[in-house]
N, C-alpha and C positions, 0 to 999 in steps of 0.2 A: 504493501500499500504506500508508504514511504517512498520508496526507491521509484514508482512509477511516477507518484506526483513529484518527485525531483526532476524525472524527466522531462514532463509537461511542463515545469516552471522554467527548467533551463530553456525549453525552445520559445520561451515568451521573450522578446527582446526588451520589453518594458522591466524585467525582474532583473536586475543588474547583479546583485548577489544577496544571499541570505542563505537560511537552512530551512528545511522543512521540519515544523513541529506537529504535533498531535495535542488536541484539546478533547476533555472528555463532553460529552452532549449528554445534558439532563441527569436525572439519578435513578432511572429505571436500569434495564438490560443496559450491558457495558457497550457503549459506541462510541468511537471519535470522529471527528473531523481532521482533517489534515491543513495548514495555512502555512503562508511563507512568513519567516521572521526575519528580521536583520540580525546580523552576526553578532553583532554586540550585544544582543540580549540572551545567546548562549556561549560566545566564547570566553567570558567571564568564568564559565564552570567547567570548563574544559580542563582534562588534566592527563598528563601524558602517561603512556605506560610505563612503570618502573621497568629499568632493564633487568629486572631479575625476573621478569616474565618472557624478554624475547631471547630467539636463540637463531643464530646463521642468519641473521638480517632481519627474518620477518617472518620467524616461525614462533610458535608460544611453546613455553615450559610447561613442565608438569606441576610447576610451584603454580602458575596461572590456570590450570585445569583444577585445581585444587580450592585456588581461589574463585573460578569462577562455577564450578559444578552446582553449589546451591543457589545462585541463580538462575541458570540455564539448562540444569542436569546432564544427561551424559553428551556431549559432545560427537557430531559424526567423523567418521573415520575420513580421511580427504587423501585422494591418491596424488601421485607425482607424475610427472613424465619422464623420470627415471626408470619407473616400472616398465616403460615401453621400450627403452634404449634396447636396439641389437648391437650384441657382440662386442 
């Protein structure tokens, strides 16, 4: 949902910069709407990922998996192109 809206916003030449955010609608069943918000409203909350959670430049460590597991559950296994290397 957020990714789809990011593409739509990026194709609108009137949207110079921003970040797609979600806002809950109503109090009944859980529903959200997306909107474009200025970077200044979200960038102050941005934190860089601790180096202890990064390995080989852009992979995650077991320490990150342990940190994230309560939030996201079991992470999927992601393949690499190395698996398809011939001889």
